[in-house]
C-alpha positions as CSV (number, residue, x, y, z in Angstrom):
1,M,141.7,62.6,17.0
2,V,144.4,61.5,19.4
3,L,147.0,61.7,16.7
4,F,146.2,65.0,15.8
5,R,149.3,67.0,15.1
6,R,151.6,64.0,15.3
7,A,152.7,64.1,11.7
8,E,156.3,64.7,12.5
9,E,156.5,61.8,14.9
10,L,154.7,59.5,12.4
11,S,157.2,60.3,9.6
12,L,160.1,59.5,11.8
13,A,158.4,56.0,12.8
14,H,157.6,55.4,9.0
15,A,161.3,56.1,8.2
16,Q,162.4,53.5,10.8
17,I,160.1,50.9,9.1
18,E,161.3,51.6,5.6
19,G,165.0,51.2,7.0
20,C,164.0,47.9,8.6
21,A,162.7,46.7,5.2
22,E,166.0,47.6,3.5
23,G,168.0,45.5,6.1
24,N,168.7,48.2,9.0
25,A,167.8,47.3,12.4
26,G,166.1,49.8,14.4
27,L,165.1,50.7,18.1
28,L,162.4,53.1,18.7
29,L,161.3,54.2,22.3
30,I,158.1,56.4,22.4
31,E,157.7,58.3,25.7
32,A,154.6,60.2,26.8
33,A,152.6,61.1,29.9
34,V,149.4,59.2,30.9
35,G,146.7,59.8,28.4
36,C,148.8,61.4,25.7
37,G,148.3,58.8,23.2
38,K,151.5,56.6,23.1
39,S,149.5,53.5,22.8
40,E,147.4,54.9,19.9
41,F,150.6,55.9,18.4
42,L,152.0,52.3,18.8
43,E,148.9,50.8,17.1
44,T,149.3,53.2,14.4
45,V,152.8,52.3,13.7
46,A,151.9,48.6,13.8
47,G,149.1,49.0,11.4
48,H,151.5,50.8,8.9
49,A,154.1,48.0,9.4
50,R,151.5,45.3,8.3
51,S,150.6,47.4,5.3
52,R,154.2,47.2,4.3
53,G,154.4,43.3,4.5
54,C,156.3,43.3,8.0
55,V,155.7,40.4,10.6
56,V,154.4,42.3,13.6
57,L,154.5,40.7,17.1
58,R,152.5,42.4,19.9
59,G,153.0,42.5,23.6
60,M,151.9,44.5,26.4
61,G,153.2,44.9,30.1
62,T,150.7,45.5,33.0
63,A,151.1,46.2,36.7
64,A,149.3,42.9,37.6
65,E,151.7,40.7,35.5
66,K,154.6,42.5,36.5
67,G,155.8,39.6,38.9
68,D,155.0,36.9,36.2
69,P,158.3,35.9,34.8
70,L,158.5,35.9,30.8
71,G,154.9,37.2,30.7
72,V,155.7,39.5,27.9
73,L,157.8,37.1,26.1
74,R,155.1,34.5,25.9
75,Q,152.7,37.1,24.3
76,L,155.2,37.7,21.6
77,T,155.8,34.1,20.7
78,A,152.1,33.5,20.8
79,D,151.6,36.3,18.2
80,A,154.1,34.7,15.8
81,P,153.3,32.5,13.0
82,A,152.8,29.0,14.0
83,G,156.0,27.2,14.8
84,A,158.1,30.2,14.0
85,L,159.2,30.9,17.6
86,A,159.8,28.3,20.3
87,H,158.2,28.6,23.5
88,P,160.4,30.1,26.3
89,P,161.7,27.6,28.9
90,Q,160.7,27.7,32.5
91,A,162.7,29.3,35.1
92,P,165.5,29.0,36.2
93,E,166.6,27.9,32.8
94,A,164.9,30.9,31.2
95,G,167.4,33.3,33.0
96,R,170.5,31.8,31.4
97,V,172.4,33.2,28.4
98,E,171.6,30.2,26.4
99,A,168.0,30.9,26.5
100,M,168.4,34.3,25.4
101,Q,170.5,33.4,22.5
102,A,168.0,30.9,21.4
103,F,165.2,33.3,21.3
104,A,167.3,35.9,19.4
105,L,168.3,33.3,16.9
106,S,164.8,32.3,16.2
107,V,163.6,36.0,15.7
108,R,166.6,36.6,13.2
109,E,165.5,33.5,11.3
110,L,162.0,34.8,11.0
111,S,163.2,38.1,9.7
112,A,165.0,36.5,6.8
113,A,161.6,35.9,5.2
114,A,160.2,39.2,6.1
115,P,161.0,42.2,8.3
116,V,160.0,41.7,11.8
117,V,158.4,44.5,13.9
118,I,158.2,43.9,17.7
119,C,155.8,46.2,19.5
120,V,155.7,46.2,23.4
121,D,153.5,48.7,25.0
122,D,154.1,50.0,28.7
123,L,157.7,48.5,28.8
124,H,157.9,50.0,32.4
125,H,155.4,47.3,33.4
126,A,157.2,44.4,31.9
127,D,158.9,41.6,34.0
128,E,162.6,41.6,34.2
129,L,163.2,38.3,32.4
130,S,161.3,39.5,29.3
131,T,163.2,42.9,29.2
132,R,166.6,41.0,29.4
133,H,165.6,38.7,26.6
134,L,164.5,41.9,24.5
135,L,167.8,43.7,25.3
136,H,169.8,40.8,24.2
137,L,167.9,40.7,21.0
138,A,168.7,44.4,20.3
139,R,172.5,44.0,20.9
140,G,172.7,41.1,18.5
141,S,170.5,42.2,15.8
142,R,172.1,45.4,14.4
143,Q,172.2,44.0,10.8
144,A,168.9,42.1,10.7
145,R,165.6,43.3,9.4
146,I,164.2,43.7,13.0
147,L,162.6,46.9,14.4
148,L,161.8,47.0,18.2
149,V,159.2,49.7,19.2
150,F,158.5,50.2,22.9
151,T,156.4,52.7,24.7
152,E,157.0,54.0,28.2
153,S,155.5,56.4,30.6
154,L,157.3,59.5,31.8
155,H,158.4,59.5,35.5
156,E,157.9,55.6,35.6
157,R,160.8,53.2,36.0
158,G,160.9,49.6,35.2
159,A,162.0,46.5,37.2
160,D,165.4,46.5,35.7
161,P,167.3,49.9,36.5
162,L,169.8,49.2,33.7
163,L,167.5,48.8,30.9
164,R,167.3,52.6,30.0
165,T,171.0,53.0,30.2
166,E,171.6,50.0,28.0
167,L,169.2,51.1,25.4
168,L,170.9,54.5,25.2
169,R,174.3,52.9,24.4
170,L,172.9,51.4,21.2
171,P,173.8,53.3,18.1
172,H,170.4,52.5,16.3
173,F,168.5,53.9,19.3
174,L,165.9,56.7,18.6
175,R,163.6,58.3,21.1
176,L,160.3,60.0,20.4
177,R,158.4,62.1,23.1
178,L,154.7,62.9,22.5
179,E,153.6,66.2,24.2
180,R,150.2,67.4,25.1
181,L,148.1,69.4,22.7
182,R,148.5,73.1,22.6
183,P,145.5,75.5,22.5
184,E,145.9,76.3,19.0
185,A,146.0,72.4,18.2
186,V,142.5,72.1,20.1
187,R,141.1,75.0,18.0
188,A,142.1,73.4,14.8
189,M,140.8,70.1,16.0
190,L,137.3,71.6,16.8
191,P,136.8,74.1,14.0
192,D,133.0,74.2,14.3
193,R,133.1,75.4,17.9
194,A,133.6,78.9,19.3
195,E,137.0,80.0,20.4
196,T,135.8,80.5,24.0
197,E,134.5,77.1,24.2
198,T,137.7,75.5,22.8
199,D,139.6,77.6,25.3
200,R,137.3,76.2,28.2
201,L,137.9,72.7,26.9
202,Y,141.7,73.2,26.9
203,Q,141.5,74.8,30.4
204,A,139.6,71.7,31.7
205,S,141.7,69.0,29.9
206,G,145.1,70.8,30.0
207,G,145.7,69.5,26.3
208,N,145.6,65.9,27.2
209,P,143.9,63.9,24.6
210,L,142.3,61.4,26.7
211,L,140.7,64.0,29.0
212,L,139.6,66.1,25.9
213,R,137.8,63.2,24.3
214,A,136.0,62.4,27.7
215,L,134.9,66.0,27.9
216,L,133.6,65.8,24.3
217,Q,131.7,62.6,25.3
218,D,129.9,64.2,28.3
219,P,126.6,66.2,27.9
220,S,127.2,69.8,26.6
221,A,131.1,69.1,26.8
222,R,131.0,69.8,30.7
223,P,132.8,67.6,33.0
224,G,130.8,64.6,34.0
225,D,131.2,60.9,34.5
226,A,133.3,60.3,31.5
227,Y,135.7,62.9,32.8
228,T,135.8,61.7,36.2
229,Q,136.7,58.1,34.9
230,A,139.4,59.5,32.7
231,V,140.9,61.5,35.7
232,L,141.0,58.3,37.9
233,T,142.4,56.3,34.9
234,C,145.3,58.7,34.6
235,L,145.9,58.6,38.4
236,H,145.9,54.8,38.4
237,R,148.3,54.6,35.4
238,C,150.8,57.2,36.9
239,G,152.0,54.8,39.6
240,A,151.0,52.9,42.6
241,V,151.6,55.8,45.0
242,T,150.4,58.4,42.8
243,P,146.6,58.1,43.8
244,E,147.4,58.5,47.5
245,L,149.6,61.5,46.8
246,A,147.0,62.9,44.6
247,E,144.4,62.9,47.6
248,A,147.0,64.9,49.5
249,I,147.4,67.5,46.6
250,A,143.6,67.6,46.1
251,A,143.1,68.4,49.9
252,L,145.9,70.8,50.3
253,G,145.0,72.8,47.1
254,A,147.2,76.1,46.8
255,L,149.4,74.7,49.7
256,A,150.4,71.5,47.7
257,S,154.2,71.8,47.8
258,P,156.5,68.6,47.7
259,A,157.3,69.3,51.4
260,H,153.7,69.5,52.5
261,I,152.7,66.5,50.4
262,A,155.4,64.4,51.8
263,R,154.7,65.5,55.4
264,L,150.9,64.9,55.0
265,S,151.2,61.5,53.2
266,G,154.3,60.1,55.2
267,T,156.5,59.6,52.0
268,T,159.7,61.1,50.9
269,E,160.0,64.5,49.4
270,T,161.7,62.9,46.3
271,A,158.7,60.6,45.6
272,A,156.2,63.4,46.3
273,A,158.0,65.6,43.7
274,R,158.1,62.8,41.2
275,A,154.3,62.0,41.5
276,A,153.6,65.9,41.1
277,A,155.7,66.0,38.0
278,A,153.9,63.1,36.6
279,L,150.5,64.6,37.3
280,D,151.7,67.9,35.7
281,A,153.1,66.2,32.6
282,A,149.5,64.5,32.2
283,G,147.8,68.0,32.4
284,L,146.0,67.4,35.6
285,L,147.8,70.2,37.6
286,D,147.5,73.8,37.2
287,G,150.0,75.3,39.5
288,P,150.3,73.4,42.8
289,G,146.7,72.0,42.8
290,L,144.5,70.1,40.4
291,R,143.4,71.9,37.3
292,H,139.6,71.5,37.5
293,P,137.1,71.4,40.6
294,A,135.7,68.3,38.9
295,A,139.1,66.5,39.1
296,R,139.5,67.4,42.7
297,A,136.0,66.2,43.4
298,A,136.9,62.8,41.5
299,V,139.9,62.2,43.7
300,L,138.3,63.1,47.1
301,D,134.8,61.5,46.4
302,R,136.5,58.0,46.2
303,M,137.9,58.3,49.7
304,D,136.2,56.8,52.7
305,P,134.4,59.6,54.7
306,A,136.3,59.2,57.8
307,A,139.5,59.1,56.1
308,R,138.6,62.2,54.2
309,S,137.6,64.0,57.4
310,E,140.9,63.1,59.0
311,L,142.9,64.3,56.0
312,H,141.3,67.7,56.1
313,R,142.0,67.8,59.8
314,R,145.5,67.3,59.3
315,C,145.7,69.8,56.4
316,A,144.0,72.4,58.7
317,L,146.8,71.8,61.3
318,L,149.5,72.0,58.7
319,A,147.9,75.2,57.2
320,R,147.9,76.6,60.7
321,A,151.4,75.8,61.3
322,C,152.8,77.3,58.2
323,G,151.1,80.6,58.7
324,A,148.5,80.1,55.9
325,P,145.6,82.8,55.7
326,D,142.7,82.3,57.8
327,T,140.4,81.7,54.8
328,E,142.6,78.6,53.9
329,V,142.6,77.2,57.3
330,A,138.9,77.7,57.6
331,R,138.2,75.9,54.4
332,Q,140.0,72.8,55.8
333,L,138.0,73.1,59.2
334,L,134.8,73.3,57.2
335,A,135.6,70.3,55.0
336,A,136.6,68.3,58.2
337,R,133.9,69.7,60.2
338,H,136.4,70.1,63.0
339,T,136.2,72.8,65.7
340,A,138.0,71.0,68.6
341,E,140.9,73.3,68.5
342,D,140.9,76.5,70.7
343,W,141.7,78.9,67.7
344,A,138.9,77.2,65.5
345,L,136.1,79.7,66.2
346,P,138.2,82.9,66.0
347,V,139.6,81.7,62.6
348,L,136.2,80.8,61.3
349,R,134.9,84.2,62.2
350,S,137.9,86.0,60.8
351,A,137.5,84.1,57.5
352,A,133.8,84.7,57.2
353,D,134.7,88.5,57.6
354,Q,137.2,88.1,54.8
355,Y,134.9,86.2,52.6
356,L,132.1,88.8,53.2
357,A,134.6,91.6,52.3
358,D,135.3,89.8,49.0
359,G,131.7,89.4,48.1
360,A,131.3,85.8,48.9
361,P,128.3,85.7,51.4
362,D,127.5,82.1,50.9
363,R,131.1,80.9,52.0
364,A,130.8,83.3,54.9
365,A,127.5,81.9,56.0
366,A,128.8,78.4,55.9
367,L,131.8,79.2,58.1
368,L,129.4,81.1,60.6
369,R,127.0,78.1,60.6
370,L,129.9,75.8,61.5
371,A,130.9,78.3,64.2
372,H,127.4,78.5,65.6
373,E,126.9,74.8,65.8
374,A,130.2,74.2,67.5
375,C,130.2,77.2,70.0
376,P,129.6,76.0,73.7
377,D,129.0,79.3,75.2
378,D,125.4,80.7,74.9
379,A,126.4,84.4,74.8
380,R,129.0,83.6,72.2
381,R,126.5,81.5,70.1
382,A,123.9,84.4,70.3
383,D,126.5,86.8,69.2
384,I,127.4,84.4,66.1
385,G,123.7,84.0,65.4
386,I,123.4,87.9,65.1
387,R,126.3,88.0,62.7
388,L,124.9,84.9,60.7
389,A,121.7,86.7,60.5
390,A,123.1,89.7,59.1
391,V,125.0,87.8,56.3
392,A,121.9,85.5,55.5
393,A,119.8,88.9,55.1
394,R,121.7,89.7,52.0
395,T,120.6,86.6,50.0
396,D,117.9,84.9,52.1
397,P,115.7,87.1,54.6
398,A,113.6,84.2,55.5
399,A,116.8,82.3,56.9
400,A,117.8,85.5,58.5
401,E,114.6,85.5,60.4
402,R,115.3,82.0,61.6
403,H,118.7,82.9,62.8
404,L,117.2,85.8,64.8
405,L,115.1,83.5,67.1
406,E,117.7,82.5,69.4
407,P,119.2,86.0,69.9
408,L,115.8,87.3,70.5
409,A,115.1,84.6,73.0
410,A,118.4,85.3,74.8
411,L,117.5,89.0,74.9
412,A,114.2,88.2,76.7
413,E,115.9,86.1,79.1
414,G,118.6,88.6,80.0
415,R,121.4,86.3,78.5
416,L,122.5,88.6,75.7
417,E,125.5,90.6,76.3
418,P,125.1,94.5,76.0
419,R,127.7,94.7,73.1
420,A,125.4,92.7,71.0
421,F,122.5,95.1,71.3
422,G,123.6,97.4,68.7
423,P,124.2,94.6,66.1
424,L,121.0,93.1,67.0
425,A,119.2,96.4,66.5
426,R,120.7,97.0,63.1
427,V,119.5,93.6,61.8
428,L,116.3,94.1,63.2
429,A,116.0,97.4,61.3
430,A,117.4,95.9,58.2
431,Q,114.5,93.1,58.4
432,G,111.9,96.0,58.9
433,R,111.2,95.2,62.4
434,I,111.5,98.8,63.5
435,D,109.6,98.7,66.7
436,E,111.7,95.7,68.0
437,S,114.9,97.5,67.1
438,A,113.7,100.6,68.9
439,A,113.0,98.4,71.9
440,V,116.6,97.0,71.7
441,L,117.9,100.6,71.7
442,E,116.0,101.5,74.6
443,R,117.6,98.6,76.6
444,M,121.2,100.1,75.6
445,A,120.9,102.8,78.2
446,G,123.3,102.1,81.2
447,P,122.4,102.2,84.9
448,D,123.0,105.8,85.0
449,G,120.8,106.5,82.1
450,R,123.6,107.6,79.9
451,R,123.3,106.6,76.2
452,P,126.2,104.7,74.6
453,A,127.0,107.5,72.2
454,A,127.4,110.0,75.1
455,P,130.7,111.8,75.5
456,L,133.4,109.4,76.9
457,R,134.3,109.7,80.6
458,P,137.9,109.9,81.8
459,G,139.5,106.5,81.5
460,E,136.9,105.1,79.0
461,V,138.3,103.6,75.8
462,P,136.4,104.7,72.5
463,G,135.0,101.9,70.7
464,D,132.4,101.4,67.7
465,D,129.3,103.5,67.9
466,P,126.4,101.0,68.4
467,L,124.1,103.5,67.0
468,D,125.9,103.9,63.6
469,G,123.4,103.7,60.8
470,L,120.4,104.1,63.2
471,S,120.3,107.8,63.3
472,A,117.1,108.0,61.2
473,F,114.9,106.4,64.1
474,P,112.3,109.1,64.9
475,Q,112.0,107.3,68.4
476,W,115.7,107.7,69.1
477,A,116.4,111.0,67.5
478,A,113.4,113.1,69.2
479,P,114.2,116.5,70.8
480,D,113.7,115.3,74.3
481,R,116.4,112.6,74.0
482,T,120.2,113.4,74.0
483,A,121.4,114.1,70.6
484,L,124.3,112.1,69.0
485,P,127.1,114.7,69.0
486,G,129.1,112.9,66.2
487,R,132.9,112.0,66.2
488,G,133.4,113.0,69.9
489,A,131.9,116.7,69.7
490,P,129.9,117.9,72.7
491,S,126.2,118.0,72.4
492,R,124.4,121.4,72.1
493,A,121.2,122.4,73.9
494,V,118.4,123.9,71.8
495,P,116.8,126.9,73.5
496,P,112.9,126.3,74.0
497,G,110.4,128.9,72.5
498,P,108.0,129.1,69.6
499,S,108.6,127.2,66.4
500,P,108.2,129.6,63.5
501,T,108.4,128.4,59.9
502,R,111.9,128.0,58.7
503,R,113.4,126.9,55.4
504,P,117.1,125.9,54.4
505,C,119.2,128.6,53.3
506,G,122.8,128.1,54.4
507,R,123.6,131.6,54.6
508,C,124.6,131.7,58.3
509,P,128.5,132.0,58.4
510,R,130.7,129.3,59.9
511,S,134.4,129.5,59.8
512,R,136.1,126.2,59.0
513,R,139.3,127.4,60.8
514,R,138.4,129.3,63.7
515,P,135.7,128.5,66.5
516,R,132.3,130.0,66.6
517,P,131.8,132.5,69.4
518,P,128.8,131.8,71.8
519,T,125.8,134.2,71.8
520,P,125.2,135.9,75.1
521,P,122.4,134.3,77.2
522,N,120.3,137.6,77.3
523,C,120.3,138.1,73.4
524,S,116.7,137.6,72.1
525,C,118.0,136.3,68.7
526,A,117.9,132.8,69.9
527,A,114.9,131.0,68.6
528,P,113.7,127.5,69.3
529,P,113.7,124.8,66.5
530,S,110.8,123.9,64.5
531,P,108.8,120.6,65.2
532,K,109.6,119.5,61.7
533,A,113.2,120.3,62.2
534,P,115.7,117.5,61.0
535,S,117.1,115.4,63.8
536,N,120.6,116.2,62.8
537,P,122.1,118.1,65.9
538,W,124.2,120.2,63.7
539,Y,121.6,122.3,62.3
540,R,121.1,125.6,64.0
541,P,118.2,127.9,63.9
542,C,118.1,131.4,62.6
543,A,115.0,133.6,63.6
544,P,114.1,137.2,63.4
545,S,114.1,139.5,66.4
546,S,112.9,143.0,66.8
547,T,115.5,144.3,69.4
548,C,118.6,142.9,70.9
549,T,119.4,144.1,74.4
550,E,123.1,143.3,74.2
551,R,125.4,143.1,71.1
552,P,127.3,140.1,71.1
553,A,131.1,140.1,70.9
554,R,131.0,138.9,67.5
555,C,127.5,138.8,65.8
556,P,127.8,136.1,63.0
557,G,124.9,137.6,61.1
558,A,126.3,141.2,60.6
559,R,127.5,142.3,57.2
560,G,131.0,143.2,57.0
561,S,131.6,142.1,60.6
562,S,135.3,142.3,61.5
563,G,135.2,140.0,64.4
564,R,136.4,142.6,66.8
565,P,134.6,143.2,70.1
566,A,131.8,145.7,70.2
567,S,132.6,149.0,72.0
568,A,129.5,149.5,73.8
569,A,125.7,148.7,73.5
570,P,123.5,150.9,71.4
571,P,121.7,153.8,72.9
572,A,118.2,153.3,74.3
573,G,115.4,153.9,71.8
574,R,117.7,153.2,68.8
575,P,117.5,149.9,66.7
576,S,120.0,147.2,67.4
577,S,123.3,146.7,65.5
578,P,123.0,145.6,61.9
579,G,124.0,142.1,63.0
580,C,120.8,141.7,65.1
581,S,118.4,143.5,62.9
582,P,114.9,142.0,62.7
583,R,115.9,140.7,59.1
584,R,119.4,139.6,60.1
585,G,118.9,137.7,63.4
586,C,120.9,134.8,63.8
587,A,120.8,132.8,67.1
588,W,123.7,130.3,67.8
589,A,123.8,127.6,70.4
590,T,124.8,128.8,73.9
591,S,127.3,126.1,74.6
592,P,130.8,126.5,73.5
593,A,131.9,125.4,70.0
594,P,134.2,122.4,69.4
595,R,137.9,122.9,68.9
596,K,137.6,121.8,65.3
597,P,134.1,122.3,63.8
598,P,133.2,120.1,61.1
599,K,133.0,121.4,57.6
600,E,129.6,123.2,56.7
601,R,127.6,123.0,53.7
602,C,124.5,124.9,52.5
603,A,121.4,122.7,52.6
604,R,120.0,124.3,49.5
605,S,123.1,124.0,47.5
606,P,125.2,121.1,48.8
607,S,128.3,121.8,46.9
608,A,128.6,125.3,48.3
609,V,130.0,126.5,51.6
610,A,127.5,128.7,53.5
611,A,128.1,132.4,53.1
612,P,127.1,135.2,55.6
613,C,123.4,135.9,56.0
614,S,122.6,138.8,53.6
615,A,119.0,137.8,52.5
616,A,116.0,139.7,53.2
617,S,113.9,136.8,54.1
618,P,113.0,135.7,57.6
619,A,113.3,132.6,59.6
620,P,116.1,130.7,57.7
621,W,117.5,127.4,58.7
622,C,121.3,127.1,58.7
623,G,122.1,124.2,56.4
624,R,124.6,122.3,58.4
625,T,125.5,118.8,57.1
626,R,127.0,116.0,58.9
627,P,130.4,116.3,60.1
628,W,132.0,113.5,58.1
629,A,130.8,115.1,54.7
630,A,133.6,116.8,53.2
631,P,133.0,120.1,51.5
632,R,133.9,120.8,47.9
633,R,135.6,123.8,46.7
634,P,134.1,126.8,48.6
635,R,131.9,129.1,46.5
636,P,129.2,131.5,47.5
637,C,125.7,130.1,48.1
638,S,123.4,131.2,45.2
639,A,120.2,129.8,46.6
640,G,117.6,132.5,46.9
641,P,114.6,132.5,49.3
642,S,111.9,130.0,48.7
643,P,108.2,130.9,48.0
644,T,107.6,130.0,51.5
645,G,110.2,132.4,52.8
646,R,108.8,135.1,50.6
647,A,105.3,134.7,51.8
648,A,106.5,134.8,55.4
649,A,108.6,138.0,54.6
650,S,105.5,139.7,53.0
651,T,103.3,138.7,56.1
652,A,106.1,140.2,58.2
């Protein structure tokens, strides 16, 4: 499976073996990132060489034996036929040119009987003396039947800095690079799996054959223990400093740039860039951060808990200094459980609001819990508890009840700030505790008895309405209380009197561009509201009247009224004007109208704007909606009188 889609590279290696058998020396260097199958490729080449009758000598460089002089060379001599190669001398004689010439001469003598293929895996881990012996052999064996096959990891350099340059100068040098598998190669490798599953496997492995094999070994092809061990193996084989730099990359996440990695780990920016390039070549990175959350967890879980908390604390300071979003800073604070900074609590609350707006209440609740635990002030902690209860109520109402215990205790002891009364009342109402919410609203009245929703006094700054969303409370919207005017409009008194039966009609006129004229105080058209009237203060009653002692300057109920002032009152004994007839009576509030009255709709027909009253039914209600409801395209109200209205008319 590892050598899938390696046919072109294998054909080049086989051609080198055939040329070696014909008497042409060869030098093949195989480069690949960690986990991309260069060792497996070398094993395949060695097996093919044995099948062609070649003598294969195997050696491997390791990081542990890198300081052992002639360690790789002793492996090669031990793998040769008995007595074919002499053991290398001890240092310091091994570093002389005579010792190198003797080794090259013995290998050429061995190749006279059969082609010799020398395979060395991980040449970058080989000791310096062994690489010098192999380089001397490659220089002096151009016409011998000797093939040297080396493997080397990308972004890794051996102990001898001149080795790569000297190899490039040789005319029979050939380099092969093994790339990661592409998505179409993964699909072709797993033809029995669905395309969505193969795409998921590619996204988790990045096309790295080692990671892909580990994913297929885990249950349900999900990242598990095998995937975790494969990730740690790749990190270990990418270099000595790569695991430490990978910890910084895993902690920084989207902020993992070479400059930030170097600043966090205390290394140079060049070393940080080289380590990031090695991880990216191995398929472990997707952008600046690690490709999969399981890979990030594998890197961070192996750290000491204290060291991990300190790393996240430094990441939080770095993110704050570079102007990262509050969500990124809060993520680091949450991972470090650190709130000692002055800006920690505001950042946590701001990030919680952002997560809540993005539809992630669980993350918002985690940040608010951290802020609640670390807040030293009782009033602020109670405020955070209310916010935490409101967030927890979306997913866990029982948890919201637990979070409400402390704010309610602070309210009972008088330690809760007045600005928290409104949010507390809303949370209690959302939890179904209506009586307690109403009790909190009762305590919102100031010393002068003025409600928070009353008109602002001179010099006051407008703020959020604490009653927003609570206008449906019967206790708070009763007729004997101050009505909520809405958006700064003044409240309107409702005249007392009997409560005739009324129904919505929406036929009383209301201009959207000009203010409504008041009704004279002595006009008997005014009628009291019904006990069953809605609590919306913008509803206005319409009631019949038998006479009108004074014609208003502009009666809104008159048909064809031009809006000009009346010339004189009607003579005695004659009926009132058409605008104040018994079937056209319309009583408006006596207080002045707002400068810019809200748009009006008909209660019977929500999509139509109210038209002048022209129906013959008595006692209609003016269908006034909330001021923030924008009307649609104006059209006449087509709603006729209801059965109740017809019955009332027949009775009249």
